[in-house]
N, CA, C and O atoms as CSV, one atom per row, in Angstrom:
chain,resi,resn,atom,element,x,y,z
A,1,MET,N,N,0.826,-1.197,0.000
A,1,MET,CA,C,0.000,0.000,0.000
A,1,MET,C,C,0.864,1.251,0.000
A,1,MET,O,O,0.576,2.207,-0.720
A,2,LYS,N,N,1.932,1.248,0.814
A,2,LYS,CA,C,2.800,2.419,0.855
A,2,LYS,C,C,3.458,2.659,-0.497
A,2,LYS,O,O,3.632,3.805,-0.911
A,3,LEU,N,N,3.824,1.579,-1.187
A,3,LEU,CA,C,4.426,1.728,-2.514
A,3,LEU,C,C,3.423,2.353,-3.473
A,3,LEU,O,O,3.790,3.216,-4.270
A,4,PHE,N,N,2.162,1.929,-3.408
A,4,PHE,CA,C,1.126,2.495,-4.253
A,4,PHE,C,C,0.960,3.990,-3.995
A,4,PHE,O,O,0.861,4.779,-4.935
A,5,VAL,N,N,0.928,4.379,-2.720
A,5,VAL,CA,C,0.792,5.791,-2.359
A,5,VAL,C,C,1.985,6.589,-2.865
A,5,VAL,O,O,1.821,7.686,-3.399
A,6,LEU,N,N,3.192,6.036,-2.695
A,6,LEU,CA,C,4.394,6.722,-3.167
A,6,LEU,C,C,4.372,6.872,-4.682
A,6,LEU,O,O,4.674,7.949,-5.196
A,7,CYS,N,N,4.020,5.814,-5.406
A,7,CYS,CA,C,3.956,5.876,-6.871
A,7,CYS,C,C,2.897,6.862,-7.326
A,7,CYS,O,O,3.111,7.608,-8.282
A,8,SER,N,N,1.751,6.872,-6.648
A,8,SER,CA,C,0.689,7.818,-6.998
A,8,SER,C,C,1.140,9.253,-6.775
A,8,SER,O,O,0.873,10.127,-7.600
A,9,ALA,N,N,1.823,9.497,-5.661
A,9,ALA,CA,C,2.311,10.850,-5.370
A,9,ALA,C,C,3.341,11.286,-6.401
A,9,ALA,O,O,3.331,12.439,-6.834
A,10,LEU,N,N,4.227,10.384,-6.799
A,10,LEU,CA,C,5.228,10.724,-7.814
A,10,LEU,C,C,4.582,10.996,-9.158
A,10,LEU,O,O,5.002,11.906,-9.873
A,11,ALA,N,N,3.580,10.232,-9.509
A,11,ALA,CA,C,2.881,10.447,-10.776
A,11,ALA,C,C,2.195,11.803,-10.784
A,11,ALA,O,O,2.254,12.516,-11.787
A,12,LEU,N,N,1.543,12.174,-9.684
A,12,LEU,CA,C,0.887,13.476,-9.608
A,12,LEU,C,C,1.899,14.609,-9.671
A,12,LEU,O,O,1.658,15.622,-10.327
A,13,ALA,N,N,3.022,14.444,-8.999
A,13,ALA,CA,C,4.038,15.493,-8.990
A,13,ALA,C,C,4.589,15.710,-10.386
A,13,ALA,O,O,4.780,16.852,-10.804
A,14,SER,N,N,4.850,14.630,-11.119
A,14,SER,CA,C,5.435,14.798,-12.444
A,14,SER,C,C,4.415,15.348,-13.439
A,14,SER,O,O,4.791,16.100,-14.339
A,15,SER,N,N,3.124,14.991,-13.302
A,15,SER,CA,C,2.131,15.488,-14.242
A,15,SER,C,C,1.810,16.962,-14.006
A,15,SER,O,O,1.219,17.610,-14.870
A,16,ALA,N,N,2.183,17.486,-12.873
A,16,ALA,CA,C,1.916,18.888,-12.587
A,16,ALA,C,C,2.724,19.806,-13.495
A,16,ALA,O,O,2.379,20.978,-13.648
A,17,PHE,N,N,3.770,19.305,-14.087
A,17,PHE,CA,C,4.631,20.128,-14.921
A,17,PHE,C,C,4.376,19.952,-16.416
A,17,PHE,O,O,4.740,20.823,-17.206
A,18,ALA,N,N,3.764,18.853,-16.814
A,18,ALA,CA,C,3.512,18.592,-18.229
A,18,ALA,C,C,2.052,18.891,-18.550
A,18,ALA,O,O,1.147,18.436,-17.849
A,19,ASP,N,N,1.836,19.643,-19.593
A,19,ASP,CA,C,0.481,19.988,-20.012
A,19,ASP,C,C,0.384,19.924,-21.517
A,19,ASP,O,O,1.383,19.726,-22.209
A,20,LEU,N,N,-0.820,20.093,-22.017
A,20,LEU,CA,C,-1.058,20.143,-23.455
A,20,LEU,C,C,-1.457,21.559,-23.851
A,20,LEU,O,O,-2.097,22.275,-23.081
A,21,LEU,N,N,-1.073,21.948,-25.056
A,21,LEU,CA,C,-1.451,23.240,-25.625
A,21,LEU,C,C,-2.071,22.998,-26.986
A,21,LEU,O,O,-1.429,22.471,-27.896
A,22,GLY,N,N,-3.333,23.392,-27.111
A,22,GLY,CA,C,-4.034,23.294,-28.379
A,22,GLY,C,C,-4.377,24.689,-28.883
A,22,GLY,O,O,-3.932,25.687,-28.316
A,23,TRP,N,N,-5.175,24.758,-29.956
A,23,TRP,CA,C,-5.507,26.075,-30.506
A,23,TRP,C,C,-6.985,26.206,-30.841
A,23,TRP,O,O,-7.694,25.231,-31.092
A,24,ASP,N,N,-7.408,27.461,-30.831
A,24,ASP,CA,C,-8.766,27.853,-31.213
A,24,ASP,C,C,-8.632,29.228,-31.861
A,24,ASP,O,O,-8.078,30.149,-31.261
A,25,ASN,N,N,-9.136,29.365,-33.076
A,25,ASN,CA,C,-9.010,30.625,-33.820
A,25,ASN,C,C,-9.630,31.823,-33.114
A,25,ASN,O,O,-9.311,32.963,-33.453
A,26,ALA,N,N,-10.496,31.598,-32.154
A,26,ALA,CA,C,-11.122,32.716,-31.437
A,26,ALA,C,C,-10.070,33.615,-30.787
A,26,ALA,O,O,-10.282,34.821,-30.658
A,27,TYR,N,N,-8.940,33.038,-30.379
A,27,TYR,CA,C,-7.903,33.824,-29.700
A,27,TYR,C,C,-6.952,34.527,-30.664
A,27,TYR,O,O,-6.037,35.220,-30.220
A,28,ASP,N,N,-7.146,34.365,-31.966
A,28,ASP,CA,C,-6.286,35.012,-32.970
A,28,ASP,C,C,-6.671,36.454,-33.248
A,28,ASP,O,O,-5.871,37.211,-33.798
A,29,ASN,N,N,-7.866,36.840,-32.882
A,29,ASN,CA,C,-8.407,38.146,-33.233
A,29,ASN,C,C,-7.979,39.206,-32.212
A,29,ASN,O,O,-8.497,39.245,-31.096
A,30,ALA,N,N,-7.042,40.055,-32.599
A,30,ALA,CA,C,-6.553,41.103,-31.686
A,30,ALA,C,C,-7.675,42.018,-31.219
A,30,ALA,O,O,-7.606,42.549,-30.111
A,31,SER,N,N,-8.706,42.216,-32.035
A,31,SER,CA,C,-9.817,43.087,-31.639
A,31,SER,C,C,-10.939,42.309,-30.953
A,31,SER,O,O,-12.005,42.863,-30.688
A,32,GLY,N,N,-10.703,41.027,-30.663
A,32,GLY,CA,C,-11.693,40.223,-29.946
A,32,GLY,C,C,-11.964,40.806,-28.566
A,32,GLY,O,O,-11.035,41.178,-27.850
A,33,SER,N,N,-13.216,40.883,-28.201
A,33,SER,CA,C,-13.621,41.499,-26.941
A,33,SER,C,C,-13.371,40.582,-25.754
A,33,SER,O,O,-13.663,39.387,-25.808
A,34,LEU,N,N,-12.831,41.147,-24.689
A,34,LEU,CA,C,-12.666,40.388,-23.449
A,34,LEU,C,C,-14.009,40.056,-22.803
A,34,LEU,O,O,-14.072,39.223,-21.899
A,35,ASN,N,N,-15.075,40.697,-23.255
A,35,ASN,CA,C,-16.403,40.421,-22.691
A,35,ASN,C,C,-16.880,39.000,-22.957
A,35,ASN,O,O,-17.861,38.565,-22.353
A,36,VAL,N,N,-16.214,38.261,-23.847
A,36,VAL,CA,C,-16.656,36.910,-24.193
A,36,VAL,C,C,-15.843,35.815,-23.499
A,36,VAL,O,O,-16.081,34.633,-23.749
A,37,VAL,N,N,-14.888,36.176,-22.633
A,37,VAL,CA,C,-14.064,35.179,-21.949
A,37,VAL,C,C,-14.333,35.191,-20.444
A,37,VAL,O,O,-14.956,36.115,-19.921
A,38,ALA,N,N,-13.863,34.173,-19.772
A,38,ALA,CA,C,-14.101,34.034,-18.330
A,38,ALA,C,C,-13.463,35.153,-17.513
A,38,ALA,O,O,-13.933,35.472,-16.421
A,39,CYS,N,N,-12.402,35.745,-18.033
A,39,CYS,CA,C,-11.666,36.783,-17.295
A,39,CYS,C,C,-12.016,38.175,-17.789
A,39,CYS,O,O,-11.134,39.006,-18.004
A,40,SER,N,N,-13.281,38.422,-17.966
A,40,SER,CA,C,-13.745,39.710,-18.482
A,40,SER,C,C,-13.835,40.735,-17.360
A,40,SER,O,O,-12.871,41.443,-17.067
A,41,ASP,N,N,-14.994,40.803,-16.745
A,41,ASP,CA,C,-15.199,41.768,-15.666
A,41,ASP,C,C,-15.263,41.030,-14.334
A,41,ASP,O,O,-14.773,39.906,-14.223
A,42,GLY,N,N,-15.842,41.629,-13.362
A,42,GLY,CA,C,-15.813,41.041,-12.025
A,42,GLY,C,C,-14.536,41.471,-11.323
A,42,GLY,O,O,-13.642,42.043,-11.946
A,43,GLU,N,N,-14.452,41.206,-10.071
A,43,GLU,CA,C,-13.321,41.625,-9.239
A,43,GLU,C,C,-11.974,41.161,-9.791
A,43,GLU,O,O,-10.980,41.877,-9.669
A,44,ASN,N,N,-11.929,39.972,-10.397
A,44,ASN,CA,C,-10.677,39.415,-10.905
A,44,ASN,C,C,-10.511,39.549,-12.410
A,44,ASN,O,O,-9.535,39.059,-12.976
A,45,GLY,N,N,-11.453,40.205,-13.052
A,45,GLY,CA,C,-11.431,40.327,-14.506
A,45,GLY,C,C,-10.343,41.259,-15.013
A,45,GLY,O,O,-9.903,42.163,-14.304
A,46,LEU,N,N,-9.917,41.029,-16.241
A,46,LEU,CA,C,-8.860,41.842,-16.834
A,46,LEU,C,C,-9.348,43.230,-17.247
A,46,LEU,O,O,-8.560,44.173,-17.321
A,47,ILE,N,N,-10.641,43.351,-17.514
A,47,ILE,CA,C,-11.207,44.673,-17.794
A,47,ILE,C,C,-11.146,45.507,-16.520
A,47,ILE,O,O,-10.733,46.667,-16.541
A,48,THR,N,N,-11.559,44.906,-15.423
A,48,THR,CA,C,-11.592,45.598,-14.130
A,48,THR,C,C,-10.187,45.922,-13.634
A,48,THR,O,O,-9.911,47.057,-13.244
A,49,ARG,N,N,-9.306,44.941,-13.645
A,49,ARG,CA,C,-7.981,45.099,-13.050
A,49,ARG,C,C,-7.021,45.933,-13.883
A,49,ARG,O,O,-6.213,46.678,-13.327
A,50,PHE,N,N,-7.093,45.822,-15.214
A,50,PHE,CA,C,-6.092,46.481,-16.057
A,50,PHE,C,C,-6.681,47.453,-17.079
A,50,PHE,O,O,-5.943,48.203,-17.717
A,51,GLY,N,N,-7.995,47.443,-17.235
A,51,GLY,CA,C,-8.627,48.305,-18.219
A,51,GLY,C,C,-8.539,47.778,-19.643
A,51,GLY,O,O,-8.890,48.490,-20.584
A,52,PHE,N,N,-8.074,46.540,-19.820
A,52,PHE,CA,C,-7.999,45.939,-21.160
A,52,PHE,C,C,-9.415,45.736,-21.687
A,52,PHE,O,O,-10.323,45.397,-20.928
A,53,GLN,N,N,-9.599,45.942,-22.978
A,53,GLN,CA,C,-10.896,45.733,-23.609
A,53,GLN,C,C,-10.856,44.608,-24.642
A,53,GLN,O,O,-11.857,43.925,-24.861
A,54,THR,N,N,-9.694,44.416,-25.278
A,54,THR,CA,C,-9.565,43.423,-26.351
A,54,THR,C,C,-8.379,42.506,-26.082
A,54,THR,O,O,-7.524,42.798,-25.246
A,55,PHE,N,N,-8.345,41.393,-26.804
A,55,PHE,CA,C,-7.220,40.463,-26.677
A,55,PHE,C,C,-5.905,41.168,-27.008
A,55,PHE,O,O,-4.886,40.933,-26.358
A,56,GLY,N,N,-5.935,42.026,-28.014
A,56,GLY,CA,C,-4.730,42.735,-28.443
A,56,GLY,C,C,-4.199,43.725,-27.424
A,56,GLY,O,O,-3.038,44.126,-27.504
A,57,ASP,N,N,-5.025,44.126,-26.469
A,57,ASP,CA,C,-4.567,45.025,-25.404
A,57,ASP,C,C,-3.634,44.322,-24.423
A,57,ASP,O,O,-2.873,44.977,-23.711
A,58,ILE,N,N,-3.688,43.018,-24.384
A,58,ILE,CA,C,-2.891,42.241,-23.429
A,58,ILE,C,C,-1.456,42.163,-23.949
A,58,ILE,O,O,-1.242,41.761,-25.093
A,59,PRO,N,N,-0.482,42.535,-23.142
A,59,PRO,CA,C,0.905,42.641,-23.619
A,59,PRO,C,C,1.478,41.375,-24.262
A,59,PRO,O,O,2.349,41.481,-25.126
A,60,THR,N,N,1.025,40.193,-23.877
A,60,THR,CA,C,1.583,38.971,-24.467
A,60,THR,C,C,0.879,38.526,-25.745
A,60,THR,O,O,1.256,37.510,-26.329
A,61,PHE,N,N,-0.139,39.267,-26.192
A,61,PHE,CA,C,-0.849,38.855,-27.398
A,61,PHE,C,C,0.159,38.636,-28.527
A,61,PHE,O,O,1.013,39.497,-28.740
A,62,PRO,N,N,0.096,37.523,-29.258
A,62,PRO,CA,C,-0.981,36.541,-29.382
A,62,PRO,C,C,-0.922,35.380,-28.385
A,62,PRO,O,O,-1.710,34.441,-28.491
A,63,PHE,N,N,-0.017,35.432,-27.439
A,63,PHE,CA,C,0.111,34.337,-26.471
A,63,PHE,C,C,-0.848,34.541,-25.303
A,63,PHE,O,O,-0.443,34.824,-24.176
A,64,VAL,N,N,-2.127,34.387,-25.612
A,64,VAL,CA,C,-3.222,34.486,-24.642
A,64,VAL,C,C,-4.156,33.317,-24.896
A,64,VAL,O,O,-4.116,32.698,-25.959
A,65,GLY,N,N,-4.998,33.016,-23.915
A,65,GLY,CA,C,-5.988,31.971,-24.142
A,65,GLY,C,C,-6.469,31.334,-22.863
A,65,GLY,O,O,-6.374,31.909,-21.779
A,66,GLY,N,N,-6.991,30.122,-23.018
A,66,GLY,CA,C,-7.549,29.389,-21.899
A,66,GLY,C,C,-6.488,28.609,-21.146
A,66,GLY,O,O,-5.486,28.180,-21.719
A,67,ALA,N,N,-6.723,28.433,-19.853
A,67,ALA,CA,C,-5.796,27.684,-19.002
A,67,ALA,C,C,-6.586,26.740,-18.101
A,67,ALA,O,O,-7.712,27.048,-17.710
A,68,PRO,N,N,-6.000,25.600,-17.776
A,68,PRO,CA,C,-6.697,24.654,-16.903
A,68,PRO,C,C,-6.878,25.156,-15.473
A,68,PRO,O,O,-7.637,24.569,-14.702
A,69,THR,N,N,-6.202,26.217,-15.123
A,69,THR,CA,C,-6.309,26.787,-13.770
A,69,THR,C,C,-7.489,27.739,-13.618
A,69,THR,O,O,-7.756,28.226,-12.519
A,70,ILE,N,N,-8.191,28.006,-14.706
A,70,ILE,CA,C,-9.345,28.915,-14.664
A,70,ILE,C,C,-10.614,28.091,-14.857
A,70,ILE,O,O,-10.911,27.658,-15.970
A,71,PRO,N,N,-11.366,27.873,-13.774
A,71,PRO,CA,C,-12.579,27.056,-13.890
A,71,PRO,C,C,-13.770,27.794,-14.504
A,71,PRO,O,O,-14.685,27.163,-15.032
A,72,GLY,N,N,-13.762,29.121,-14.436
A,72,GLY,CA,C,-14.887,29.868,-14.970
A,72,GLY,C,C,-14.763,31.347,-14.682
A,72,GLY,O,O,-13.700,31.836,-14.300
A,73,TRP,N,N,-15.875,32.058,-14.873
A,73,TRP,CA,C,-15.911,33.517,-14.759
A,73,TRP,C,C,-15.368,33.995,-13.414
A,73,TRP,O,O,-15.647,33.419,-12.363
A,74,ASN,N,N,-14.584,35.071,-13.488
A,74,ASN,CA,C,-14.090,35.806,-12.328
A,74,ASN,C,C,-13.163,34.988,-11.426
A,74,ASN,O,O,-13.090,35.224,-10.220
A,75,SER,N,N,-12.467,34.040,-12.013
A,75,SER,CA,C,-11.538,33.216,-11.238
A,75,SER,C,C,-10.399,34.074,-10.692
A,75,SER,O,O,-9.931,34.979,-11.382
A,76,PRO,N,N,-9.950,33.811,-9.481
A,76,PRO,CA,C,-8.775,34.535,-8.964
A,76,PRO,C,C,-7.510,34.233,-9.764
A,76,PRO,O,O,-6.502,34.921,-9.605
A,77,ASN,N,N,-7.551,33.213,-10.623
A,77,ASN,CA,C,-6.399,32.878,-11.465
A,77,ASN,C,C,-6.387,33.637,-12.793
A,77,ASN,O,O,-5.480,33.444,-13.603
A,78,CYS,N,N,-7.371,34.487,-13.022
A,78,CYS,CA,C,-7.391,35.294,-14.250
A,78,CYS,C,C,-6.134,36.159,-14.309
A,78,CYS,O,O,-5.756,36.800,-13.329
A,79,GLY,N,N,-5.502,36.161,-15.472
A,79,GLY,CA,C,-4.299,36.965,-15.658
A,79,GLY,C,C,-3.022,36.274,-15.199
A,79,GLY,O,O,-1.952,36.882,-15.221
A,80,THR,N,N,-3.116,35.016,-14.782
A,80,THR,CA,C,-1.905,34.297,-14.388
A,80,THR,C,C,-0.957,34.227,-15.578
A,80,THR,O,O,-1.376,33.983,-16.710
A,81,CYS,N,N,0.315,34.441,-15.308
A,81,CYS,CA,C,1.351,34.398,-16.340
A,81,CYS,C,C,2.068,33.055,-16.267
A,81,CYS,O,O,2.542,32.645,-15.208
A,82,PHE,N,N,2.136,32.390,-17.391
A,82,PHE,CA,C,2.816,31.098,-17.487
A,82,PHE,C,C,3.982,31.185,-18.461
A,82,PHE,O,O,3.904,31.874,-19.478
A,83,ALA,N,N,5.045,30.493,-18.148
A,83,ALA,CA,C,6.089,30.198,-19.128
A,83,ALA,C,C,5.733,28.830,-19.678
A,83,ALA,O,O,5.741,27.843,-18.943
A,84,LEU,N,N,5.419,28.764,-20.971
A,84,LEU,CA,C,5.112,27.498,-21.629
A,84,LEU,C,C,6.310,27.134,-22.494
A,84,LEU,O,O,6.705,27.899,-23.374
A,85,THR,N,N,6.878,25.979,-22.243
A,85,THR,CA,C,8.082,25.553,-22.946
A,85,THR,C,C,7.770,24.335,-23.809
A,85,THR,O,O,7.187,23.355,-23.346
A,86,PHE,N,N,8.175,24.422,-25.075
A,86,PHE,CA,C,7.957,23.372,-26.059
A,86,PHE,C,C,9.304,23.000,-26.658
A,86,PHE,O,O,10.083,23.871,-27.045
A,87,ALA,N,N,9.572,21.712,-26.731
A,87,ALA,CA,C,10.827,21.242,-27.319
A,87,ALA,C,C,10.527,20.357,-28.522
A,87,ALA,O,O,9.674,19.471,-28.468
A,88,ASN,N,N,11.252,20.619,-29.613
A,88,ASN,CA,C,11.147,19.764,-30.797
A,88,ASN,C,C,12.520,19.667,-31.449
A,88,ASN,O,O,13.522,20.043,-30.841
A,89,SER,N,N,12.575,19.171,-32.662
A,89,SER,CA,C,13.865,18.953,-33.327
A,89,SER,C,C,14.620,20.240,-33.625
A,89,SER,O,O,15.827,20.204,-33.865
A,90,THR,N,N,13.924,21.385,-33.614
A,90,THR,CA,C,14.606,22.663,-33.878
A,90,THR,C,C,15.079,23.336,-32.599
A,90,THR,O,O,15.714,24.390,-32.649
A,91,GLY,N,N,14.774,22.732,-31.449
A,91,GLY,CA,C,15.235,23.293,-30.193
A,91,GLY,C,C,14.114,23.460,-29.187
A,91,GLY,O,O,13.019,22.920,-29.346
A,92,THR,N,N,14.417,24.218,-28.152
A,92,THR,CA,C,13.460,24.490,-27.081
A,92,THR,C,C,12.973,25.923,-27.220
A,92,THR,O,O,13.765,26.853,-27.373
A,93,HIS,N,N,11.662,26.083,-27.164
A,93,HIS,CA,C,11.043,27.392,-27.338
A,93,HIS,C,C,10.172,27.684,-26.123
A,93,HIS,O,O,9.374,26.840,-25.714
A,94,THR,N,N,10.317,28.870,-25.546
A,94,THR,CA,C,9.504,29.268,-24.393
A,94,THR,C,C,8.783,30.566,-24.721
A,94,THR,O,O,9.366,31.503,-25.266
A,95,ILE,N,N,7.504,30.598,-24.378
A,95,ILE,CA,C,6.702,31.810,-24.527
A,95,ILE,C,C,6.135,32.185,-23.179
A,95,ILE,O,O,6.044,31.345,-22.283
A,96,HIS,N,N,5.751,33.446,-23.027
A,96,HIS,CA,C,5.013,33.893,-21.855
A,96,HIS,C,C,3.566,34.061,-22.283
A,96,HIS,O,O,3.260,34.772,-23.240
A,97,PHE,N,N,2.693,33.399,-21.562
A,97,PHE,CA,C,1.291,33.226,-21.919
A,97,PHE,C,C,0.413,33.782,-20.799
A,97,PHE,O,O,0.619,33.456,-19.630
A,98,THR,N,N,-0.561,34.618,-21.148
A,98,THR,CA,C,-1.489,35.165,-20.167
A,98,THR,C,C,-2.805,34.397,-20.224
A,98,THR,O,O,-3.430,34.294,-21.279
A,99,ALA,N,N,-3.220,33.860,-19.076
A,99,ALA,CA,C,-4.473,33.116,-18.972
A,99,ALA,C,C,-5.649,34.089,-18.916
A,99,ALA,O,O,-5.745,34.918,-18.012
A,100,ILE,N,N,-6.550,33.968,-19.912
A,100,ILE,CA,C,-7.692,34.880,-19.979
A,100,ILE,C,C,-9.037,34.165,-20.012
A,100,ILE,O,O,-10.086,34.810,-20.007
A,101,ASP,N,N,-9.008,32.834,-20.047
A,101,ASP,CA,C,-10.249,32.092,-20.236
A,101,ASP,C,C,-10.118,30.694,-19.618
A,101,ASP,O,O,-9.017,30.238,-19.312
A,102,ALA,N,N,-11.245,30.034,-19.446
A,102,ALA,CA,C,-11.230,28.646,-18.996
A,102,ALA,C,C,-10.698,27.785,-20.136
A,102,ALA,O,O,-11.075,27.977,-21.292
A,103,GLY,N,N,-9.842,26.857,-19.816
A,103,GLY,CA,C,-9.240,26.021,-20.846
A,103,GLY,C,C,-9.605,24.563,-20.742
A,103,GLY,O,O,-9.085,23.742,-21.498
A,104,GLY,N,N,-10.491,24.216,-19.822
A,104,GLY,CA,C,-10.774,22.809,-19.605
A,104,GLY,C,C,-9.554,22.147,-18.984
A,104,GLY,O,O,-8.955,22.691,-18.055
A,105,ALA,N,N,-9.188,20.997,-19.482
A,105,ALA,CA,C,-8.053,20.256,-18.929
A,105,ALA,C,C,-6.707,20.738,-19.461
A,105,ALA,O,O,-5.664,20.367,-18.922
A,106,ASP,N,N,-6.716,21.564,-20.519
A,106,ASP,CA,C,-5.487,21.939,-21.210
A,106,ASP,C,C,-5.372,23.450,-21.382
A,106,ASP,O,O,-6.282,24.205,-21.038
A,107,PHE,N,N,-4.238,23.866,-21.921
A,107,PHE,CA,C,-4.058,25.244,-22.358
A,107,PHE,C,C,-4.562,25.337,-23.793
A,107,PHE,O,O,-4.440,24.387,-24.567
A,108,VAL,N,N,-5.130,26.495,-24.141
A,108,VAL,CA,C,-5.624,26.740,-25.497
A,108,VAL,C,C,-5.215,28.142,-25.890
A,108,VAL,O,O,-5.422,29.086,-25.127
A,109,THR,N,N,-4.634,28.293,-27.076
A,109,THR,CA,C,-4.246,29.603,-27.594
A,109,THR,C,C,-4.736,29.700,-29.034
A,109,THR,O,O,-5.409,28.792,-29.523
A,110,GLY,N,N,-4.409,30.774,-29.703
A,110,GLY,CA,C,-4.791,30.917,-31.101
A,110,GLY,C,C,-3.903,30.090,-32.016
A,110,GLY,O,O,-2.800,29.692,-31.642
A,111,GLN,N,N,-4.403,29.836,-33.222
A,111,GLN,CA,C,-3.612,29.089,-34.197
A,111,GLN,C,C,-2.337,29.836,-34.558
A,111,GLN,O,O,-1.289,29.216,-34.737
A,112,ASN,N,N,-2.412,31.156,-34.668
A,112,ASN,CA,C,-1.213,31.938,-34.999
A,112,ASN,C,C,-0.131,31.780,-33.938
A,112,ASN,O,O,1.047,31.656,-34.270
A,113,ALA,N,N,-0.517,31.782,-32.677
A,113,ALA,CA,C,0.457,31.609,-31.592
A,113,ALA,C,C,1.077,30.214,-31.645
A,113,ALA,O,O,2.287,30.061,-31.480
A,114,LEU,N,N,0.245,29.199,-31.875
A,114,LEU,CA,C,0.785,27.840,-31.954
A,114,LEU,C,C,1.672,27.688,-33.180
A,114,LEU,O,O,2.660,26.953,-33.142
A,115,ASN,N,N,1.334,28.372,-34.266
A,115,ASN,CA,C,2.207,28.360,-35.444
A,115,ASN,C,C,3.591,28.934,-35.121
A,115,ASN,O,O,4.605,28.423,-35.597
A,116,LEU,N,N,3.627,29.995,-34.311
A,116,LEU,CA,C,4.915,30.586,-33.939
A,116,LEU,C,C,5.769,29.610,-33.133
A,116,LEU,O,O,6.994,29.603,-33.255
A,117,LEU,N,N,5.129,28.800,-32.324
A,117,LEU,CA,C,5.862,27.810,-31.521
A,117,LEU,C,C,6.300,26.596,-32.334
A,117,LEU,O,O,7.331,25.991,-32.039
A,118,THR,N,N,5.529,26.237,-33.351
A,118,THR,CA,C,5.765,24.982,-34.071
A,118,THR,C,C,6.249,25.194,-35.505
A,118,THR,O,O,6.153,24.287,-36.332
A,119,ASN,N,N,6.760,26.368,-35.797
A,119,ASN,CA,C,7.237,26.666,-37.157
A,119,ASN,C,C,6.155,26.437,-38.214
A,119,ASN,O,O,6.398,25.817,-39.249
A,120,GLY,N,N,4.947,26.957,-37.926
A,120,GLY,CA,C,3.860,26.897,-38.895
A,120,GLY,C,C,3.134,25.570,-38.967
A,120,GLY,O,O,2.453,25.303,-39.957
A,121,GLN,N,N,3.256,24.731,-37.956
A,121,GLN,CA,C,2.680,23.387,-37.997
A,121,GLN,C,C,1.441,23.204,-37.121
A,121,GLN,O,O,1.061,22.068,-36.836
A,122,ALA,N,N,0.807,24.286,-36.690
A,122,ALA,CA,C,-0.329,24.170,-35.762
A,122,ALA,C,C,-1.433,23.271,-36.315
A,122,ALA,O,O,-1.924,22.392,-35.607
A,123,ALA,N,N,-1.825,23.479,-37.565
A,123,ALA,CA,C,-2.917,22.688,-38.136
A,123,ALA,C,C,-2.540,21.212,-38.229
A,123,ALA,O,O,-3.390,20.340,-38.050
A,124,GLN,N,N,-1.276,20.934,-38.506
A,124,GLN,CA,C,-0.838,19.548,-38.644
A,124,GLN,C,C,-0.735,18.842,-37.293
A,124,GLN,O,O,-1.138,17.686,-37.164
A,125,VAL,N,N,-0.195,19.534,-36.285
A,125,VAL,CA,C,0.013,18.878,-34.987
A,125,VAL,C,C,-1.213,18.972,-34.080
A,125,VAL,O,O,-1.445,18.080,-33.265
A,126,GLY,N,N,-1.989,20.025,-34.209
A,126,GLY,CA,C,-3.204,20.181,-33.409
A,126,GLY,C,C,-2.947,20.514,-31.958
A,126,GLY,O,O,-3.388,21.556,-31.472
A,127,VAL,N,N,-2.244,19.651,-31.264
A,127,VAL,CA,C,-1.953,19.799,-29.841
A,127,VAL,C,C,-0.500,19.432,-29.619
A,127,VAL,O,O,0.007,18.488,-30.224
A,128,ILE,N,N,0.175,20.181,-28.746
A,128,ILE,CA,C,1.568,19.866,-28.426
A,128,ILE,C,C,1.731,19.704,-26.916
A,128,ILE,O,O,0.930,20.208,-26.129
A,129,ASN,N,N,2.772,18.997,-26.540
A,129,ASN,CA,C,3.135,18.875,-25.127
A,129,ASN,C,C,3.974,20.079,-24.736
A,129,ASN,O,O,4.912,20.446,-25.444
A,130,VAL,N,N,3.639,20.691,-23.615
A,130,VAL,CA,C,4.421,21.806,-23.086
A,130,VAL,C,C,4.674,21.580,-21.604
A,130,VAL,O,O,3.945,20.849,-20.934
A,131,ASN,N,N,5.705,22.214,-21.119
A,131,ASN,CA,C,5.924,22.309,-19.674
A,131,ASN,C,C,5.436,23.686,-19.267
A,131,ASN,O,O,5.856,24.696,-19.832
A,132,ALA,N,N,4.558,23.722,-18.297
A,132,ALA,CA,C,3.953,24.979,-17.850
A,132,ALA,C,C,4.455,25.330,-16.463
A,132,ALA,O,O,4.437,24.509,-15.546
A,133,THR,N,N,4.907,26.581,-16.329
A,133,THR,CA,C,5.386,27.076,-15.044
A,133,THR,C,C,4.764,28.438,-14.792
A,133,THR,O,O,4.823,29.315,-15.653
A,134,VAL,N,N,4.171,28.622,-13.627
A,134,VAL,CA,C,3.662,29.948,-13.266
A,134,VAL,C,C,4.863,30.837,-12.986
A,134,VAL,O,O,5.761,30.467,-12.229
A,135,VAL,N,N,4.872,32.024,-13.609
A,135,VAL,CA,C,5.948,32.989,-13.406
A,135,VAL,C,C,5.346,34.317,-12.948
A,135,VAL,O,O,4.128,34.496,-12.958
A,136,ASN,N,N,6.199,35.226,-12.554
A,136,ASN,CA,C,5.758,36.537,-12.092
A,136,ASN,C,C,4.988,37.254,-13.192
A,136,ASN,O,O,5.362,37.186,-14.363
A,137,ALA,N,N,3.915,37.940,-12.817
A,137,ALA,CA,C,3.069,38.645,-13.774
A,137,ALA,C,C,3.848,39.665,-14.598
A,137,ALA,O,O,3.449,39.983,-15.718
A,138,THR,N,N,4.949,40.180,-14.063
A,138,THR,CA,C,5.748,41.140,-14.831
A,138,THR,C,C,6.339,40.508,-16.072
A,138,THR,O,O,6.646,41.216,-17.032
A,139,GLU,N,N,6.509,39.184,-16.081
A,139,GLU,CA,C,7.010,38.479,-17.270
A,139,GLU,C,C,6.011,38.569,-18.417
A,139,GLU,O,O,6.379,38.407,-19.581
A,140,CYS,N,N,4.762,38.824,-18.093
A,140,CYS,CA,C,3.710,38.986,-19.095
A,140,CYS,C,C,3.329,40.455,-19.284
A,140,CYS,O,O,2.342,40.762,-19.952
A,141,GLY,N,N,4.098,41.343,-18.705
A,141,GLY,CA,C,3.823,42.766,-18.863
A,141,GLY,C,C,2.688,43.280,-18.000
A,141,GLY,O,O,2.151,44.358,-18.254
A,142,LEU,N,N,2.320,42.522,-16.987
A,142,LEU,CA,C,1.198,42.923,-16.119
A,142,LEU,C,C,1.702,43.471,-14.799
A,142,LEU,O,O,0.903,43.857,-13.946
């Protein structure tokens, strides 16, 4: 039983660092209104906290989108800054990503952002493995 508990704890610890990043064209529109995402208004919303109105107002645009840490509207995790790291045959690439919406179990960004990470292969790969680390909000210009 102790071995099972130890193995389970190790599995949870290691999965905390690996995540998936997919894409949705909704996040590609710089003039897209923040009123349509979970982090719109409310005490924790990006409109309220920073005065942002559109996706393009966010300093990390196009690296914005949904995150698994945001369960819904007005989450205290709205605006969390992540370093998302992707490694492939061309090397290791890290972006700073601002969480603006609920992402379900994964991270979701625009196709253009995923293209920048995958050398134009977003449509072909669909979803990539990334390592996600919460970093200081100043890394995202907030």
